[in-house]
C-alpha positions as CSV (number, residue, x, y, z in Angstrom):
1,M,9.6,24.0,90.2
2,I,5.9,24.3,89.5
3,T,6.7,26.5,86.5
4,Y,9.0,23.8,85.3
5,I,6.2,21.2,85.5
6,V,3.8,23.4,83.5
7,V,6.5,23.9,80.8
8,I,6.9,20.1,80.5
9,I,3.1,19.7,80.2
10,A,3.2,22.3,77.4
11,V,6.1,20.3,75.7
12,A,4.0,17.1,76.0
13,F,1.1,18.8,74.2
14,A,3.7,20.0,71.6
15,F,4.8,16.4,71.1
16,D,1.2,15.5,70.5
17,F,1.0,18.3,68.0
18,V,4.1,17.0,66.2
19,N,2.6,13.5,66.4
20,G,-0.4,14.8,64.6
21,F,1.4,16.3,61.7
22,H,3.9,13.5,61.5
23,D,1.3,10.8,61.6
24,S,-1.4,12.6,59.5
25,A,-0.1,10.6,56.6
26,N,-1.4,7.5,58.3
27,S,-5.0,8.8,58.0
28,I,-4.9,10.8,54.8
29,A,-2.2,9.3,52.5
30,T,-4.5,6.8,50.9
31,V,-7.5,9.1,50.4
32,V,-5.1,11.7,48.9
33,G,-3.2,9.2,46.8
34,T,-6.5,7.9,45.2
35,R,-7.6,11.6,44.6
36,V,-10.8,11.1,46.5
37,L,-10.1,14.2,48.5
38,T,-7.8,17.1,48.0
39,P,-5.0,17.4,50.6
40,F,-6.7,20.3,52.4
41,K,-10.1,18.6,52.6
42,A,-8.4,15.4,53.7
43,V,-6.6,17.0,56.7
44,L,-9.9,18.7,57.8
45,W,-11.7,15.3,57.6
46,A,-8.9,13.5,59.5
47,A,-8.6,16.2,62.2
48,A,-12.3,16.1,62.9
49,F,-12.3,12.3,63.4
50,N,-9.1,12.5,65.5
51,F,-10.9,14.8,67.9
52,L,-14.2,12.7,67.8
53,A,-12.2,9.8,69.2
54,A,-12.0,11.7,72.6
55,F,-15.7,10.9,73.2
56,I,-15.6,7.2,72.4
57,S,-12.2,5.9,73.4
58,G,-11.0,4.4,76.7
59,T,-7.7,5.1,78.5
60,A,-6.0,1.7,78.5
61,V,-3.2,2.8,76.2
62,A,-2.5,5.9,78.3
63,K,-2.1,3.8,81.5
64,A,0.3,1.4,79.6
65,V,2.5,4.2,78.4
66,G,2.6,6.0,81.8
67,S,3.4,3.0,83.9
68,G,4.0,-0.1,81.9
69,F,7.5,0.3,80.6
70,I,9.7,1.7,83.4
71,D,9.6,1.7,87.2
72,V,7.3,4.5,88.2
73,N,9.5,5.1,91.3
74,M,12.3,6.2,88.9
75,L,10.1,8.8,87.2
76,D,10.7,12.5,87.8
77,A,10.3,15.7,85.9
78,N,13.7,15.5,84.2
79,V,13.1,11.9,83.0
80,V,9.8,12.9,81.4
81,F,11.3,16.1,79.9
82,G,14.2,14.2,78.4
83,A,11.8,11.5,77.0
84,L,9.7,14.2,75.3
85,L,12.7,16.0,73.8
86,G,14.2,12.8,72.5
87,A,10.8,11.7,70.9
88,I,10.2,15.1,69.3
89,A,13.8,15.2,67.9
90,W,13.3,11.8,66.3
91,N,9.9,12.7,64.9
92,L,11.2,15.8,63.3
93,I,14.2,14.0,61.8
94,T,12.0,11.4,60.2
95,W,9.5,14.0,59.1
96,V,12.3,16.0,57.3
97,Y,13.4,12.9,55.4
98,G,9.8,11.7,54.7
99,I,10.2,8.4,56.7
100,P,7.0,7.1,58.2
101,S,8.3,6.0,61.6
102,S,6.3,5.4,64.7
103,S,5.6,8.3,67.1
104,S,4.4,5.8,69.6
105,H,7.7,3.9,69.6
106,A,9.6,7.2,69.7
107,L,7.9,8.1,72.9
108,I,8.4,4.6,74.4
109,G,12.1,4.7,73.4
110,G,12.4,8.2,74.8
111,I,11.1,7.5,78.3
112,T,13.1,4.3,78.4
113,G,16.3,6.0,77.3
114,A,15.9,8.9,79.8
115,A,15.2,6.4,82.7
116,L,18.2,4.3,81.7
117,A,20.4,7.4,81.8
118,K,19.1,8.2,85.3
119,A,19.2,4.8,87.0
120,G,20.5,2.1,84.6
121,T,18.8,-1.1,83.7
122,S,16.9,-1.3,87.0
123,A,14.7,1.5,85.8
124,V,13.1,-0.7,83.1
125,T,10.3,-3.1,83.9
126,W,10.8,-5.9,81.4
127,G,7.2,-7.1,81.7
128,H,4.3,-8.0,79.4
129,K,3.9,-4.5,78.0
130,W,7.4,-4.7,76.5
131,T,6.6,-8.1,75.1
132,E,3.4,-6.8,73.6
133,T,4.9,-3.7,72.1
134,L,8.0,-5.4,70.6
135,A,5.9,-8.2,69.2
136,A,3.5,-5.6,67.7
137,I,6.4,-4.2,65.6
138,V,6.3,-7.4,63.7
139,V,2.7,-8.5,64.2
140,S,0.8,-5.2,63.5
141,P,2.1,-4.7,59.9
142,M,1.5,-8.4,59.3
143,L,-2.0,-8.2,60.6
144,G,-2.5,-5.0,58.6
145,A,-1.2,-6.7,55.4
146,F,-3.5,-9.7,56.1
147,M,-6.5,-7.6,56.6
148,G,-5.8,-5.4,53.5
149,F,-5.2,-8.4,51.4
150,S,-8.3,-10.3,52.7
151,L,-10.6,-7.3,52.2
152,M,-9.3,-6.9,48.6
153,V,-10.0,-10.5,47.9
154,V,-13.5,-10.3,49.3
155,V,-14.2,-7.1,47.2
156,Y,-12.8,-8.7,44.0
157,W,-15.2,-11.7,44.6
158,V,-18.3,-9.6,45.4
159,F,-17.7,-7.2,42.5
160,Q,-16.3,-9.6,39.9
161,R,-19.2,-9.0,37.5
162,T,-19.2,-5.2,38.0
163,S,-17.4,-2.8,35.6
164,P,-14.2,-1.2,36.9
165,A,-15.8,2.2,36.4
166,R,-18.7,1.4,38.6
167,V,-16.5,-0.1,41.3
168,N,-14.4,3.0,41.2
169,R,-17.5,5.2,41.8
170,V,-18.8,3.1,44.6
171,F,-15.5,3.1,46.5
172,R,-14.8,6.8,46.0
173,G,-17.7,7.3,48.4
174,A,-16.9,4.4,50.6
175,Q,-13.3,5.6,51.1
176,L,-14.6,8.7,52.8
177,A,-16.1,6.4,55.5
178,S,-13.0,4.2,55.7
179,S,-10.7,7.3,56.0
180,G,-12.8,8.7,58.8
181,F,-12.7,5.3,60.5
182,L,-8.9,5.1,60.3
183,S,-8.6,8.7,61.6
184,L,-10.9,7.7,64.5
185,A,-8.6,4.7,65.3
186,H,-5.5,6.9,65.0
187,G,-6.8,9.4,67.5
188,S,-8.0,6.8,69.9
189,N,-4.6,5.1,70.1
190,D,-2.0,7.9,69.6
191,A,-3.5,10.8,71.7
192,Q,-3.6,8.4,74.7
193,K,0.2,8.2,74.6
194,T,0.6,11.9,75.5
195,M,-2.1,11.5,78.1
196,G,0.0,8.7,79.7
197,I,3.3,10.7,79.7
198,I,1.5,13.7,81.4
199,M,0.0,11.4,84.0
200,A,3.4,9.9,84.6
201,L,4.8,13.4,85.2
202,L,1.9,14.5,87.6
203,V,1.9,11.3,89.6
204,S,5.7,11.5,90.1
205,T,5.4,15.2,91.3
206,Q,2.1,15.0,93.1
207,H,3.6,16.2,96.4
208,L,4.0,19.7,94.8
209,F,0.3,20.2,94.3
210,Q,-1.2,18.5,97.4
211,G,-3.6,20.8,99.1
212,R,-3.5,23.5,96.4
213,G,-6.7,25.0,95.1
214,G,-7.7,26.7,91.8
215,I,-5.9,25.7,88.6
216,L,-2.9,24.2,90.4
217,G,-5.3,21.9,92.3
218,N,-6.1,20.3,89.0
219,L,-2.5,19.2,88.7
220,H,-2.7,17.1,91.9
221,V,-3.0,13.5,90.5
222,T,-2.2,10.6,92.8
223,S,-2.6,7.5,90.5
224,F,-3.3,6.4,86.9
225,D,-6.8,5.2,87.8
226,H,-8.5,8.4,86.7
227,I,-7.2,10.7,84.0
228,P,-8.5,14.3,84.4
229,Y,-10.8,15.6,81.7
230,W,-8.5,18.5,80.8
231,I,-5.6,16.1,80.0
232,E,-7.9,14.1,77.7
233,M,-9.3,17.1,75.9
234,G,-5.9,18.8,75.6
235,A,-4.3,15.6,74.1
236,Y,-7.0,15.1,71.5
237,L,-7.1,18.8,70.6
238,A,-3.3,18.9,70.1
239,I,-3.2,15.9,67.9
240,S,-6.1,17.2,65.8
241,L,-4.4,20.5,65.3
242,G,-1.2,18.8,64.3
243,T,-3.1,16.7,61.7
244,L,-4.4,20.0,60.2
245,F,-0.9,21.0,59.3
246,G,-0.2,17.7,57.6
247,G,3.1,15.8,57.0
248,W,3.2,16.1,53.2
249,R,6.6,14.4,52.7
250,I,5.3,11.3,54.4
251,V,1.9,11.6,52.7
252,H,3.8,11.2,49.4
253,T,5.6,8.1,50.6
254,M,2.6,6.4,52.0
255,G,0.1,7.4,49.3
256,S,2.0,6.7,46.1
257,R,5.6,5.4,46.5
258,I,4.9,2.1,48.2
259,T,2.2,1.0,45.7
260,R,-0.3,2.7,43.4
261,L,-3.8,2.7,44.9
262,R,-7.3,3.0,43.5
263,P,-10.3,4.0,45.7
264,V,-11.1,0.3,46.2
265,G,-7.6,-0.3,47.4
266,G,-7.6,2.8,49.6
267,F,-10.9,1.6,51.2
268,C,-9.5,-1.8,52.0
269,A,-6.1,-0.5,53.3
270,E,-7.8,2.0,55.6
271,T,-10.5,-0.4,56.9
272,G,-8.0,-3.2,57.5
273,G,-5.6,-0.9,59.3
274,A,-8.3,0.7,61.4
275,L,-9.6,-2.7,62.6
276,V,-6.1,-3.8,63.7
277,I,-5.5,-0.4,65.6
278,Y,-8.9,-0.6,67.4
279,L,-8.1,-4.2,68.5
280,A,-4.8,-3.0,69.9
281,S,-6.4,0.0,71.7
282,H,-9.0,-2.3,73.3
283,F,-6.2,-4.4,74.9
284,G,-4.2,-1.3,75.9
285,I,-1.3,-2.0,73.4
286,P,0.4,1.2,72.1
287,V,0.6,-0.1,68.6
288,S,2.1,2.0,65.8
289,T,-0.5,3.3,63.4
290,T,2.3,3.9,60.9
291,H,3.3,0.2,60.9
292,T,-0.2,-1.0,60.6
293,I,-1.4,1.2,57.7
294,T,1.8,0.6,55.9
295,G,1.3,-3.2,56.2
296,S,-2.3,-2.7,54.9
297,I,-1.1,-0.8,51.9
298,V,1.4,-3.5,51.1
299,G,-1.2,-6.2,51.5
300,V,-3.6,-4.4,49.1
301,G,-0.8,-3.9,46.6
302,A,0.2,-7.6,46.8
303,T,-3.3,-8.7,45.6
304,N,-2.4,-7.4,42.1
305,R,1.1,-9.0,42.0
306,L,4.0,-8.9,44.3
307,S,5.9,-6.7,41.9
308,A,3.3,-4.0,42.4
309,V,4.8,-3.3,45.8
310,R,8.0,-1.3,45.8
311,W,9.9,-3.5,48.2
312,G,13.0,-1.4,48.3
313,I,11.0,1.5,49.8
314,A,9.1,-0.8,52.1
315,G,12.4,-2.3,53.3
316,R,13.8,1.2,54.1
317,I,10.7,1.9,56.1
318,V,11.1,-1.4,58.0
319,W,14.6,-0.4,59.0
320,A,13.3,2.9,60.3
321,W,10.8,0.9,62.5
322,I,13.7,-1.2,63.9
323,V,15.9,1.8,64.9
324,T,13.2,4.1,66.2
325,I,13.1,2.9,69.8
326,P,17.0,2.8,70.3
327,A,17.5,6.0,68.3
328,S,14.9,8.0,70.2
329,G,16.2,6.4,73.4
330,L,19.7,7.7,72.8
331,M,18.4,11.2,72.0
332,A,16.3,11.1,75.2
333,A,19.2,9.9,77.3
334,A,21.4,12.8,76.0
335,A,18.5,15.3,76.7
336,Y,18.1,14.0,80.2
337,L,21.8,14.3,81.0
338,L,21.8,17.8,79.6
339,V,18.8,18.9,81.7
340,D,19.9,17.1,84.8
341,K,23.7,17.9,84.8
342,V,24.1,21.0,82.8
343,L,21.0,23.1,83.4
344,H,20.7,21.9,87.0
345,L,16.9,21.8,86.9
346,P,15.3,19.9,89.8
347,G,13.8,16.5,89.1
348,K,11.5,15.8,92.0
């Protein structure tokens, strides 16, 4: 049983790695699309700031993911394992087709679907975290669009007497800072989700490690109040390594297919998106970085003219956002039933 728990922890870090390469587009698509950095330099830059977030971020999002969506009494190893398998499957499917869906919502849908398969609707706590998260599906891209649009308007006003060539030179340098800022925000919000799922696993199986010393003693966790240092560092390292591998299909969609960006637009999109993500992290809301930065890109594109945004592509992305939670939930439910009924692996 202990070996099973260790395997699930490894799978959780694998999900974080997949999250990194799936969502690397959020951090680097604009800086690559504007040709400020080459793809290789961009992923190095983003990965460094992903990991730096470990030293400045809190754990409010981790606690929300681990205990805010389902009844913690319904948690067991099989539920967590099914949740991770469902979320990973959905991430890989959307990565293959170049669809910028939300890894955050895939994980939330996964743990909900697995819990529903185990205990029905009583397993879900329909509280304020669900309200915040579902509202964020609509609000975060709208806020991102508003921030991207507003920043572009301010920049146009400030630099109205400056030549386009000079503006381009200024913001090629500024976009390095905004890209790092967005990667920092991405790491601070997304890595915490894996921390939350590992904490949920260890709290639900704490009896297995009580009184043990050595390495196994580090797995004895009794509450969500304190997240062990090794979980934090492992999550941030995994997402940073995933970012290094990059999700190039999604980079293409985000960086050039929604709208054409110049460095000034990339700066405004990244800065606007990062501000919204940091606000959500402060309040412990597991917001989608994908939704937010996509909204920011649309907002920036709309300052030129509405026709500058490829609304057909944006519409298909929105549909992916809508189906992510139920689709990953169904996959996780199937994975839970497979683990629990076919493989006969112990839950508690």
